[in-house]
C-alpha positions in Angstrom: 105.0 146.5 -32.0 107.4 145.8 -29.1 108.8 149.1 -27.7 111.6 149.1 -25.1 112.1 152.4 -23.2 115.6 152.7 -21.5 116.1 155.3 -18.8 114.7 156.5 -15.6 111.0 157.0 -15.8 110.5 160.7 -15.6 107.1 162.2 -16.1 108.0 162.9 -19.8 109.0 159.3 -20.4 105.9 158.0 -18.7 103.8 160.2 -21.0 105.7 158.9 -24.0 105.1 155.3 -22.8 101.3 156.0 -22.4 101.2 157.5 -25.9 102.9 154.5 -27.4 100.6 152.1 -25.7 97.6 154.1 -27.0 99.0 153.6 -30.4 99.1 149.8 -30.0 102.7 149.3 -28.8 103.6 146.7 -26.1 106.0 148.7 -23.8 108.7 147.4 -21.6 111.0 149.5 -19.4 114.6 149.1 -18.4 116.6 151.4 -16.1 119.9 151.3 -17.9 121.9 150.0 -20.9 122.8 146.6 -19.4 119.2 145.9 -18.3 118.0 147.0 -21.7 120.4 144.6 -23.5 119.2 141.8 -21.2 115.6 142.5 -22.1 116.4 142.5 -25.8 118.4 139.2 -25.5 115.5 137.5 -23.7 112.4 139.0 -25.4 113.6 140.8 -28.5 112.0 144.1 -29.6 111.0 146.2 -32.5 112.2 149.6 -31.3 114.4 151.0 -28.5 113.7 154.5 -27.1 116.6 155.5 -24.9 117.2 158.5 -22.7 119.7 160.8 -24.4 121.7 161.1 -21.2 122.7 157.4 -21.4 125.7 156.0 -23.3 123.9 155.5 -26.7 127.1 154.7 -28.5 127.7 151.8 -26.2 124.2 150.5 -26.7 124.4 150.8 -30.5 127.9 149.1 -30.5 126.6 146.2 -28.3 123.6 145.7 -30.5 125.9 145.5 -33.6 128.3 143.1 -31.9 125.5 140.8 -30.9 123.8 141.2 -34.3 120.6 142.5 -32.7 119.0 144.6 -35.5 116.6 146.6 -33.3 116.6 150.3 -34.3 117.4 152.9 -31.6 115.8 156.4 -31.2 116.9 158.9 -28.6 114.7 161.2 -26.5 115.5 164.2 -24.3 114.5 167.7 -23.4 113.7 169.7 -26.5 116.2 172.5 -25.8 119.2 170.2 -25.6 120.4 170.5 -29.3 123.9 169.3 -28.6 122.7 166.1 -27.0 120.4 165.5 -29.9 123.3 165.8 -32.4 125.5 163.6 -30.3 122.8 160.9 -30.2 122.4 160.9 -33.9 126.2 160.7 -34.3 126.3 157.8 -31.9 124.0 155.8 -34.1 120.4 156.7 -33.0 118.0 156.7 -36.0 115.9 159.6 -34.7 115.7 162.1 -31.9 112.4 162.7 -30.1 112.1 165.9 -28.0 110.4 165.8 -24.7 107.7 166.5 -23.6 106.6 164.2 -26.3 104.4 165.1 -29.3 101.8 162.3 -29.8 101.9 162.7 -33.6 105.7 162.4 -33.6 105.6 159.3 -31.4 103.0 157.9 -33.8 105.1 158.7 -36.9 108.2 157.0 -35.4 106.1 153.9 -34.6 104.6 153.9 -38.0 108.0 154.2 -39.7 109.2 151.1 -37.8 106.1 149.2 -38.6 106.5 150.2 -42.3 110.0 148.7 -42.2 108.6 145.5 -40.8 106.0 145.4 -43.6 108.7 145.5 -46.3 107.3 142.1 -47.5 104.4 143.4 -49.6 101.5 141.4 -50.9 97.8 141.5 -51.6 96.9 138.6 -53.9 95.0 135.7 -52.4 97.6 133.2 -53.7 100.3 135.1 -51.8 98.1 135.4 -48.7 97.9 131.6 -48.5 101.8 131.3 -48.7 102.3 134.1 -46.1 99.7 132.6 -43.7 101.5 129.2 -43.8 104.9 130.9 -43.4 103.7 132.7 -40.3 102.0 129.6 -39.0 105.3 127.6 -39.0 107.6 130.6 -38.2 107.7 130.0 -34.4 108.6 126.3 -34.9 112.1 125.0 -35.3 111.3 123.1 -38.5 113.5 123.5 -41.6 111.7 125.3 -44.4 112.3 125.0 -48.1 111.2 128.0 -50.2 111.0 127.5 -53.9 110.0 129.7 -56.8 111.3 131.3 -60.0 114.2 133.7 -59.9 113.1 137.1 -58.7 109.9 136.0 -56.8 111.2 137.1 -53.4 112.4 133.9 -51.8 114.9 135.6 -49.6 112.4 138.3 -48.6 110.0 135.5 -47.5 112.8 133.8 -45.6 113.5 137.1 -43.7 109.8 137.4 -43.0 109.8 133.9 -41.5 112.8 134.8 -39.3 111.2 138.1 -38.2 108.1 136.2 -37.1 110.1 133.5 -35.3 111.2 133.1 -31.7 114.7 133.8 -33.0 113.8 137.3 -34.4 116.2 139.1 -32.1 119.1 136.9 -33.0 121.2 136.8 -36.2 119.8 136.2 -39.7 122.7 135.0 -41.8 122.4 134.3 -45.6 124.7 132.3 -47.8 124.4 132.4 -51.5 125.6 128.9 -52.5 125.6 129.8 -56.2 127.8 132.9 -55.7 130.7 131.2 -53.8 133.3 129.0 -55.6 133.0 125.3 -54.7 136.5 125.3 -53.3 135.6 128.1 -50.8 132.0 127.2 -49.9 133.0 124.6 -47.2 135.2 127.2 -45.5 132.5 129.8 -45.9 129.9 127.6 -44.2 132.0 125.9 -41.5 135.0 128.2 -41.0 138.6 127.1 -40.9 141.6 126.9 -38.6 144.8 128.8 -39.1 147.0 126.9 -41.5 144.2 124.7 -42.8 145.2 125.6 -46.4 147.4 128.1 -48.2 146.3 131.6 -47.3 144.6 130.6 -44.0 146.6 132.9 -41.9 144.1 133.0 -39.0 141.1 131.1 -37.7 137.9 132.1 -39.4 134.4 131.6 -38.0 132.0 130.2 -40.6 128.4 131.2 -41.3 127.0 128.3 -39.2 128.7 129.8 -36.1 127.8 133.4 -37.1 124.1 132.3 -37.1 124.4 130.6 -33.7 121.1 131.2 -31.8 119.4 132.6 -35.0 118.6 131.6 -38.5 120.8 130.4 -41.4 119.5 130.8 -45.0 121.1 128.6 -47.6 120.2 130.5 -50.7 120.0 128.6 -54.0 121.0 125.4 -52.3 120.5 123.4 -55.5 123.8 124.8 -56.7 125.8 123.2 -53.9 128.2 120.4 -55.0 126.9 116.9 -54.0 130.1 116.1 -52.1 129.5 119.1 -49.7 125.9 118.1 -49.3 126.9 115.1 -47.1 128.8 117.4 -44.7 125.8 119.8 -44.6 123.5 116.9 -43.8 125.5 115.9 -40.8 125.5 119.6 -39.6 121.7 119.7 -39.9 121.1 116.3 -38.3 123.5 116.7 -35.3 123.8 120.5 -35.1 127.6 120.0 -35.0 130.1 121.3 -37.5 133.8 120.7 -38.1 135.9 123.7 -39.1 138.2 123.0 -42.1 141.5 121.8 -40.6 139.9 121.6 -37.1 140.2 118.7 -34.7 137.2 119.3 -32.4 133.6 119.5 -33.4 131.7 122.8 -32.7 128.1 122.7 -31.6 125.7 125.2 -33.1 122.1 126.2 -32.3 120.5 127.3 -35.6 117.2 127.2 -37.5 117.8 126.4 -41.2 115.9 127.8 -44.2 116.8 127.0 -47.8 115.7 128.4 -51.2 115.9 127.0 -54.7 114.6 128.1 -58.1 114.8 124.5 -59.3 112.6 121.5 -58.5 114.7 119.7 -56.0 112.6 116.5 -56.3 113.7 116.4 -60.0 117.3 117.1 -58.9 117.1 114.1 -56.6 116.0 111.9 -59.5 118.9 113.2 -61.6 121.4 112.4 -58.8 122.6 116.0 -58.4 120.9 116.4 -55.0 120.9 114.0 -52.0 117.6 112.5 -51.2 118.2 112.5 -47.5 119.2 116.1 -47.5 116.1 117.0 -49.5 113.9 115.4 -46.9 115.8 117.0 -44.1 115.2 120.5 -45.6 111.7 119.9 -46.9 109.9 119.6 -43.6 107.8 122.6 -44.6 107.6 123.6 -48.3 106.7 127.2 -49.3 106.2 127.7 -53.0 106.2 131.3 -54.1 104.0 131.8 -57.1 105.5 133.9 -60.0 104.2 137.4 -60.3 102.1 136.5 -63.3 100.0 134.2 -61.0 99.5 136.9 -58.4 98.1 139.8 -60.4 96.7 141.7 -57.4 100.2 142.1 -56.1 101.5 144.0 -59.2 100.1 147.5 -58.5 100.6 147.1 -54.8 104.3 146.3 -55.4 104.6 149.0 -58.0 103.3 151.6 -55.5 105.6 150.3 -52.8 108.7 150.5 -55.1 107.6 153.9 -56.3 107.6 155.3 -52.7 110.8 153.5 -51.8 112.9 154.8 -54.8 111.4 158.3 -54.6 112.6 158.6 -51.0 115.9 157.0 -51.8 116.6 159.4 -54.7 115.1 162.5 -53.1 112.3 163.0 -55.7 108.6 163.5 -55.1 106.4 160.4 -54.6 104.3 160.1 -57.7 101.5 157.7 -58.7 101.3 155.8 -62.0 99.0 157.1 -64.6 96.1 154.9 -65.7 98.0 154.1 -68.9 101.1 153.2 -67.0 99.1 151.0 -64.6 97.7 149.1 -67.7 101.2 148.5 -68.9 102.5 147.0 -65.7 99.4 144.9 -65.1 99.5 143.4 -68.7 103.2 142.6 -68.6 104.1 139.0 -67.9 107.1 139.9 -65.7 109.3 137.0 -66.5 111.9 138.4 -64.1 109.1 138.6 -61.5 109.3 141.0 -58.6 113.0 141.8 -59.3 112.2 142.9 -62.8 109.2 145.0 -61.7 111.3 146.7 -59.0 114.1 147.5 -61.5 111.5 148.9 -64.0 109.8 151.1 -61.3 113.2 152.3 -60.1 114.1 153.5 -63.6 110.6 155.0 -64.1 111.0 157.0 -60.9 114.2 158.5 -62.2 112.9 159.1 -65.8 109.4 160.4 -65.1 108.5 164.0 -65.7 105.4 165.8 -64.4 103.1 165.1 -61.5 102.6 161.4 -62.3 104.7 158.5 -63.7 103.5 158.0 -67.3 103.8 155.2 -69.8 106.8 156.8 -71.4 108.8 156.3 -68.2 107.7 152.7 -67.9 108.5 151.8 -71.5 112.1 151.3 -72.6 113.7 154.3 -74.3 112.9 152.8 -77.7 109.2 152.4 -76.7 109.5 148.6 -76.8 107.5 146.3 -74.6 108.7 145.7 -71.1 109.6 142.1 -71.3 111.1 140.5 -74.4 109.9 137.0 -75.1 112.8 135.2 -73.5 116.4 135.5 -72.1 118.0 135.4 -75.6 115.9 138.4 -76.7 116.6 140.3 -73.4 120.3 139.7 -73.8 120.2 140.9 -77.4 118.5 144.2 -76.3 121.0 144.6 -73.6 123.9 143.9 -76.0 122.5 146.5 -78.4 122.3 149.1 -75.7 125.7 148.4 -74.4 127.4 148.5 -77.8 126.0 151.8 -79.1 128.8 154.1 -80.2 131.4 151.4 -80.7 133.8 153.6 -82.7 137.0 154.2 -80.6 136.1 151.6 -77.9 137.8 148.3 -77.2 136.2 144.9 -77.1 137.1 144.8 -73.4 135.2 148.0 -72.7 132.1 146.8 -74.6 132.2 143.5 -72.8 132.5 145.2 -69.4 129.5 147.5 -70.1 127.4 144.6 -71.3 128.2 142.6 -68.1 127.7 145.5 -65.7 124.5 146.6 -67.4 123.1 143.1 -67.3 124.0 142.8 -63.6 122.1 146.0 -63.0 119.2 144.7 -64.9 119.2 141.7 -62.6 119.6 143.9 -59.5 122.9 142.3 -58.7 121.8 138.6 -59.0 125.0 136.9 -60.3 123.2 133.6 -61.2 120.5 135.3 -63.2 123.0 137.6 -64.9 125.2 134.7 -65.9 122.3 132.9 -67.4 121.3 135.9 -69.5 124.8 136.4 -70.6 125.3 132.8 -71.5 128.5 132.4 -69.3 129.3 130.4 -66.2 128.9 131.9 -62.8 132.6 131.4 -62.3 133.5 133.4 -65.4 131.2 136.2 -64.3 132.7 136.3 -60.8 136.2 136.5 -62.3 135.2 139.4 -64.5 133.6 141.2 -61.6 136.6 140.7 -59.4 138.7 142.3 -62.2 136.4 145.3 -62.4 136.4 145.7 -58.6 140.3 145.6 -58.5 140.3 148.3 -61.2 138.0 150.5 -59.1 134.9 150.0 -61.3 131.6 150.1 -59.3 129.8 146.7 -59.4 126.2 146.1 -58.3 125.8 144.3 -55.0 123.1 141.7 -54.6 119.7 143.4 -54.4 120.9 146.7 -55.9 122.4 148.5 -58.8 125.6 150.5 -59.3 125.4 153.9 -57.6 126.1 155.6 -60.9 124.2 153.1 -63.1 122.5 154.5 -66.2 118.9 153.4 -66.4 117.2 152.4 -69.7 
């Protein structure tokens, strides 16, 4: 835990610093906002504790502009309620009254550490992957992360970034499957004003956004082979060309990539460039599916139970023994994403002091995972088309698409496969719904008003 304290070292702040160090934090001090920002740029940090009398709004704004994602907490004399409210309004995550309470300091440090541990694992097979990931994290080597859909490839990529020397710099993710081929080049490399119809101003691409940090190319196997050659040049030379631009732009980035396909097989098929594959595959991290890491299942279930209880303002409840048996026996073909969605629903449906089997099972009491995507789509279709009388085909189709997207926690690629439609068709449908004001699940989540079950 790297703690930066910003402000003049009064006796109260010295005490807070000593308490934090006793709790295992490495503490650095800065007199003012500019000096604090310089420390974060040079060394990074896990938490900033700033004197409430300083310009917290400016600090929070500067961190946002520079994409430094270090949380900020304010501290000040306990009786200054107005200052505390102003600090929270300015963007501080918490207010710590001085003189400091050792237990409160410990709680704040623990909360930040818990956020850093959002990558949860216990199984020995995952331990090997995580150890290798952390071993290579501080290098500049490209890393290819593979695994089935829903195994947590992006979560592992963020973990690699968090453990790297670039942790205080931007982490930028691009889903190559979710962006139309015609727009992906501009999305990656940016474009100049007038480069094409609709380009009314210069746009900075994701490569430039990630300058100094890490760029994740998610589901890179979905990238058109013609664009792969331009990507290869960018990775080899660390130089990009904006669409319509005349001068190359140099970038300093570390590249991570994910795929749920076997890229070596894609190379043999001719759908993926061999030279790009070798450029990306300096280090290969294979995430095992959840069925191959049984010790992780209950650990993850407990983690998601706490997470969604807090999110939805309900008590944290443990799984009953029967419910634990259900989740451990299930094959989880949708992997961690399917488990997360199931526990989220169970948290909302459970009654009583524990989460029982009835909350884990579907409303019809069926098994958690149908035998394949066709069966899962059939069940979703049945649920979406109940009460058809008086409803249009368009309404039924919309509900089926949105329910399936919720089931996949916003993963467009997975939802399109379950629905049996192209990713382009799915995107067009979702754009129609958004234009009509209908909530659509963002990647990694569900609709705010989604119905579970």
